[in-house]
C-alpha positions in Angstrom: 0.0 0.0 0.0 1.6 3.3 -1.1 0.4 6.9 -1.2 2.3 10.1 -2.2 2.4 13.8 -1.4 4.0 16.6 -3.4 6.6 18.4 -1.4 7.7 20.9 -4.1 7.7 20.9 -7.9 10.4 18.3 -8.1 10.1 16.1 -5.0 7.4 13.8 -3.9 7.2 11.8 -0.6 5.5 8.5 -0.4 4.4 6.2 2.4 4.4 2.4 2.1 3.1 -0.3 4.5 4.5 -3.9 4.6 2.6 -6.2 4.6 -0.3 -4.3 2.9 -2.6 -5.8 5.6 -1.4 -6.6 9.1 -1.8 -10.4 9.7 -3.8 -11.2 12.9 -5.3 -14.3 14.4 -9.1 -14.7 14.3 -9.2 -15.0 18.1 -11.3 -13.4 20.8 -8.3 -12.1 22.8 -6.0 -9.1 22.3 -2.8 -9.7 20.3 0.2 -7.8 19.0 0.5 -7.0 15.3 3.5 -5.6 13.4 3.9 -3.4 10.3 6.9 -1.8 8.6 6.1 1.7 7.5 8.5 3.3 4.9 8.6 7.0 4.2 10.8 7.9 1.2 11.4 10.8 -1.1 11.8 10.6 -4.9 15.1 11.9 -6.1 15.2 15.5 -7.3 14.9 18.9 -5.8 17.5 21.6 -5.2 19.6 21.8 -2.0 18.2 24.1 0.6 20.2 26.6 2.7 21.5 25.3 6.0 20.8 27.1 9.3 23.3 25.5 11.5 24.6 25.9 15.1 27.6 23.9 16.4 27.8 23.5 20.2 31.4 22.5 21.1 32.5 21.2 24.5 35.4 23.5 25.5 36.1 22.0 28.9 39.5 21.0 30.2 39.3 17.4 29.0 38.9 18.5 25.4 42.3 20.4 25.7 44.4 17.4 26.8 47.2 16.8 24.2 46.8 13.5 22.3 50.3 12.0 22.3 51.6 9.3 20.1 53.0 6.0 21.4 56.6 7.3 21.1 55.7 10.5 22.9 54.0 8.6 25.6 57.0 6.4 26.2 59.2 9.5 26.4 56.8 11.0 29.1 57.0 7.8 31.1 60.8 7.7 30.9 61.0 11.3 32.0 58.7 10.6 35.0 55.9 12.6 33.5 53.3 9.8 33.8 52.7 6.9 36.1 50.3 4.0 36.4 47.8 4.1 39.3 44.7 2.2 40.4 41.4 4.0 40.0 38.5 2.0 41.4 40.7 -1.1 41.0 41.4 -0.4 37.4 45.0 0.5 36.3 45.2 3.8 34.4 47.9 6.2 33.4 48.0 9.7 34.9 50.2 12.7 34.2 52.4 13.7 37.1 53.9 16.9 35.5 52.8 19.4 32.8 53.2 18.2 29.3 56.4 19.7 27.8 55.9 22.4 25.3 57.8 20.4 22.7 55.3 17.6 22.9 52.3 19.9 23.3 53.1 21.7 20.1 53.1 18.5 18.0 50.2 16.8 19.9 46.9 18.3 19.0 43.9 18.1 21.4 40.3 17.2 20.6 39.6 21.0 20.7 42.3 21.5 18.1 40.7 19.0 15.8 37.3 20.7 16.3 38.9 24.0 15.2 40.4 22.3 12.2 36.9 20.8 11.4 35.4 24.3 11.3 38.2 25.5 9.1 37.7 22.7 6.7 34.0 23.4 6.1 34.4 27.1 5.5 34.9 26.6 1.7 31.8 24.4 1.6 29.4 27.1 2.9 27.1 28.9 0.5 26.3 32.6 1.0 22.7 31.8 2.0 23.9 29.4 4.8 23.8 30.6 8.4 26.2 29.2 11.0 26.7 29.9 14.7 29.4 28.5 17.0 28.8 28.1 20.7 31.5 27.2 23.2 30.3 25.2 26.2 32.0 24.5 29.5 30.8 25.7 32.9 29.0 28.4 31.0 28.0 28.9 27.3 29.4 31.6 25.0 28.3 32.5 21.5 31.6 32.9 19.7 30.3 33.8 16.3 27.0 33.9 14.3 27.3 34.8 10.6 26.4 33.7 7.1 28.4 31.7 4.6 29.7 34.8 2.9 31.5 36.0 6.1 34.1 33.2 6.3 36.7 35.3 8.0 34.4 35.9 10.9 33.8 32.2 11.3 37.5 31.4 11.2 38.1 34.1 13.9 35.4 32.7 16.1 36.7 29.2 15.7 40.2 30.3 16.7 38.8 31.7 20.0 37.9 28.2 21.1 41.4 27.3 22.3 41.9 30.6 24.1 38.9 30.4 26.4 39.5 29.7 30.1 38.4 26.0 30.5 36.1 24.8 33.2 36.0 21.6 35.2 32.4 20.8 34.2 30.3 21.0 31.0 26.7 22.5 30.8 25.5 21.3 27.4 22.0 22.5 28.2 23.2 26.1 28.4 24.9 25.7 25.0 21.7 24.2 23.5 19.6 27.2 24.7 22.0 29.6 23.1 22.0 27.6 19.9 18.2 27.4 19.7 17.9 31.1 20.2 20.4 31.7 17.4 18.7 29.2 15.0 15.3 30.8 15.8 16.4 34.1 14.2 16.4 32.5 10.8 13.5 30.5 9.2 14.7 29.5 5.8 16.3 26.3 4.9 17.3 23.2 7.0 17.7 23.9 10.7 20.3 21.8 12.4 22.2 21.8 15.7 25.3 19.7 16.4 26.6 18.8 19.9 30.2 17.7 20.2 31.5 16.4 23.6 33.9 13.9 25.1 32.5 13.8 28.6 29.6 14.4 31.0 27.1 17.3 31.2 25.8 18.8 34.3 22.0 18.5 33.6 21.1 15.7 31.2 17.4 16.0 31.7 17.5 19.7 30.7 19.2 18.5 27.5 16.3 16.0 26.9 13.7 18.7 27.4 15.5 21.0 25.0 15.8 18.2 22.4 12.0 17.9 22.5 11.6 21.7 22.1 14.0 21.6 19.2 11.9 18.8 17.5 8.7 20.8 18.0 10.3 23.7 16.2 11.5 21.6 13.3 15.2 21.6 14.4 17.1 18.3 14.3 19.9 17.9 16.9 22.8 15.7 15.9 25.3 14.5 18.5 29.0 13.6 18.2 30.5 11.6 21.1 34.3 11.3 21.3 36.4 8.7 23.1 35.2 6.4 25.8 33.8 8.4 28.7 30.8 10.3 27.4 27.1 9.7 28.0 26.2 7.7 25.0 22.7 7.0 26.2 22.0 10.7 26.6 23.5 11.7 23.3 21.7 9.0 21.3 18.4 9.9 23.0 18.8 13.6 22.2 19.4 12.7 18.5 16.5 10.3 18.4 14.0 12.7 20.0 14.7 15.4 17.4 15.4 13.2 14.3 19.1 14.0 14.3 22.1 11.8 13.7 24.1 10.2 16.5 27.8 9.8 15.6 30.7 8.1 17.5 34.3 8.8 16.9 36.9 6.9 18.9 39.9 9.1 17.8 39.8 12.9 17.8 41.4 13.1 14.3 38.1 11.8 12.9 36.2 14.9 14.1 36.7 17.0 10.8 35.3 14.2 8.7 32.3 13.7 11.0 31.5 17.5 11.0 31.8 17.6 7.2 29.5 14.6 6.9 26.9 16.4 9.0 26.9 19.4 6.7 26.6 17.1 3.7 23.7 15.3 5.3 21.9 18.7 5.7 22.6 19.4 2.0 20.7 16.2 1.1 17.5 17.1 2.9 14.4 17.1 0.6 11.6 17.2 3.2 11.9 19.1 6.5 10.6 18.3 9.9 8.8 15.1 8.9 6.3 13.7 11.3 4.0 10.6 11.3 0.6 10.8 13.0 -1.7 7.9 14.0 -5.4 8.6 14.2 -8.7 6.8 14.3 -7.4 4.0 16.5 -10.5 1.8 17.4 -11.3 1.0 21.0 -8.9 -1.7 22.3 -6.1 -0.8 19.9 -3.0 0.9 21.2 0.6 1.6 20.1 3.0 -0.6 22.0 6.4 0.3 20.5 7.9 2.3 17.7 11.3 1.3 16.5 13.1 3.1 13.7 14.8 0.5 11.5 16.6 2.9 9.2 18.6 5.1 8.7 19.6 3.9 12.2 18.1 1.4 14.6 16.6 3.0 17.7 13.5 2.9 19.8 11.4 6.1 19.4 9.1 8.0 21.6 5.8 9.6 20.6 3.5 12.3 21.9 -0.1 11.4 22.7 -3.3 13.4 22.8 -5.6 11.2 25.0 -8.7 13.1 24.2 -8.4 13.1 20.4 -6.5 9.8 20.5 -3.8 11.2 18.2 -0.3 9.8 18.4 2.6 11.9 16.9 6.1 10.6 16.0 8.6 13.3 15.1 11.1 11.9 12.5 13.3 14.9 11.7 14.4 15.7 8.1 14.1 13.3 5.2 17.2 13.0 3.2 17.5 12.1 -0.5 18.1 8.4 -0.9 17.7 7.6 2.8 14.2 6.5 3.6 12.8 6.3 7.1 11.6 2.8 8.0 9.6 2.2 11.2 8.4 -0.9 12.9 5.0 -0.3 14.5 4.0 -2.7 17.2 0.3 -2.4 18.0 -1.9 -4.1 20.5 -4.9 -5.1 18.3 -8.4 -5.6 19.5 -10.1 -9.0 19.3 -11.5 -10.2 16.0 -15.0 -8.9 15.3 -17.8 -11.4 15.9 -19.1 -13.4 12.9 -16.3 -12.6 10.4 -16.9 -13.4 6.8 -15.3 -16.6 5.4 -12.1 -14.9 4.2 -11.5 -13.2 7.6 -12.5 -9.8 8.9 -10.7 -6.6 8.0 -10.5 -3.7 10.5 -8.9 -0.3 10.2 -6.5 -0.1 13.1 -5.2 3.4 12.4 -4.9 6.1 9.8 -1.3 7.0 9.2 -0.5 10.6 8.0 3.0 11.6 6.9 3.4 15.4 7.0 6.1 17.9 6.0 5.1 21.5 6.3 1.7 22.0 4.7 2.0 18.9 2.5 0.6 15.6 3.8 -0.4 12.1 2.7 -2.6 9.6 4.5 -3.2 5.9 4.3 -5.0 3.3 6.4 -3.4 0.5 8.4 -5.6 -2.5 8.0 -5.7 -5.5 10.3 -6.7 -8.8 8.6 -8.0 -11.5 11.0 -7.1 -14.5 8.8 -4.4 -16.2 10.8 -1.6 -15.8 8.3 2.0 -16.1 9.2 4.2 -13.0 9.6 6.5 -12.3 6.6 10.2 -12.9 7.2 11.0 -9.2 7.0 8.7 -8.6 10.0 10.2 -11.3 12.0 13.7 -10.0 11.3 12.7 -6.4 12.2 11.0 -7.5 15.4 14.2 -9.3 16.5 16.3 -6.2 15.9 13.8 -4.1 17.8 13.8 -6.5 20.7 17.6 -6.5 20.9 18.0 -2.7 20.8 15.3 -2.3 23.5 17.1 -4.8 25.8 20.3 -2.8 25.3 18.6 0.4 26.2 17.1 -1.1 29.3 20.6 -2.3 30.3 21.9 1.3 29.9 19.1 2.5 32.2 19.9 -0.2 34.7 23.6 0.9 34.7 22.5 4.5 35.5 20.8 3.2 38.7 23.9 1.1 39.6 21.9 -2.1 39.0 24.8 -3.9 37.4 23.5 -7.4 37.9 20.2 -6.4 36.2 22.1 -4.7 33.4 24.3 -7.9 32.9 21.2 -10.0 32.6 19.6 -7.7 30.0 22.8 -7.7 28.0 22.9 -11.5 28.0 19.3 -11.5 26.7 20.4 -9.0 24.0 23.3 -11.3 23.1 20.9 -14.1 22.5 18.8 -11.9 20.2 21.8 -10.9 18.3 23.0 -14.5 17.9 19.5 -15.4 16.5 19.9 -12.6 14.0 23.4 -14.0 12.9 25.1 -10.9 14.5 27.8 -13.0 16.2 30.2 -10.1 16.8 27.6 -8.0 18.6 26.4 -11.0 20.6 30.0 -11.6 21.8 30.4 -7.9 22.6 27.2 -7.9 24.7 28.4 -11.0 26.6 31.8 -9.4 27.3 30.1 -6.2 28.5 27.8 -8.2 30.7 30.7 -10.1 32.3 32.6 -6.8 33.0 29.5 -5.2 34.6 28.8 -8.3 36.8 32.3 -8.7 38.0 33.6 -5.1 38.3 30.5 -2.8 38.3 32.1 -0.9 35.4 31.7 -0.9 31.6 34.5 -1.2 29.1 34.7 2.5 28.2 35.3 3.0 24.5 34.2 -0.6 23.7 30.9 0.0 25.5 30.4 3.2 23.5 31.3 1.4 20.3 28.7 -1.3 21.1 25.9 1.3 21.4 26.7 2.8 18.0 27.3 -0.6 16.3 23.8 -1.7 17.3 22.3 1.4 15.7 23.9 0.5 12.4 21.9 -2.8 12.4 19.0 -0.8 10.9 20.9 0.0 7.7 19.4 -2.8 5.6 16.7 -3.2 2.9 13.4 -4.5 4.1 
């Protein structure tokens, strides 16, 4: 089943449901039904201007020089670093300031951030708007300009390294400044990018601001660096607003990641896409929504209990990157006295909307007892695995390491059933570490989170 809407003269957006009718059992009890909903754009359409704000963590940890193996050995031999136990784990710590000879040739993560901003200057169009916000204990707007004022952007980026660093990071303050700046312009694709290597002071405030951004049609992409940042928070911020969540293990990958974010914004053909579910009959309820692609993630939705409207914000739709969702619904019992071929019931009306353009189609339940298609079974397995992993992350936040380990073992079994042996082994290893030490594996744990998200990059 497929319907289309016209977004502009050259681009159309369509919505497709697989299977065309949701297979349900002709029973008298409630049951769970599944449907894959794909929203895609036909190729075409000109690139829109980008209204972009970059929020860069400028705290002390971002300024630590990243030394090579040879430089590190020289530091150890000179007594500048020693191995100590922190919570029972051996780590290396500096005992003296890094010599200037090493510092000059060992760029920090903040240096790579500045280089990233320098590298995208030539890619900006005159109609683009860009703002740079530095974020540590406070937030500071360093520059807000258009693509024609490249010298101003370079000067603002150069100020990053000269700021007095703080010991903590308040990303929420940076997000507020960025939202205010983006709100001054209303044309083009509105994006925010958060870049951090550590922890923020008020994570819940960041979540609230991500929801505000989504309501205003602003996608928030996040870039986590290294092994000690809050991956659960950063991925949630991105998913709430329809942004991209990116992980880079090494700081020298920052320029490429920033450039990729700008290129993604250039590929947007439909802005602030949302899917609404209406006309749900009594006894029918949405149980889970899982985005299968472009990246695998459980999604949240907003509900109007009076009108029985459910709203899922999906962010911008990019050329050649359809959004695929797995909807899991609690379906009502089969109607009494169905016809011979099985009763058909409208379970919801699905409406995809971008701006003033919209397209609607009905999700039909067919009480005929047919088996689920293989694509549905595969998608349901992926959705179950990522939910288990998210629940494990929530358990870790409450120091329930035993519960987190059990959930990760369950996720490992799901991954094994899907043939994802590497992810299954990574989950088991992480579970063992949590159960025995009460700590995760740092960078490997972050890598596992983002590797799981890439499981959604497949054709249904």
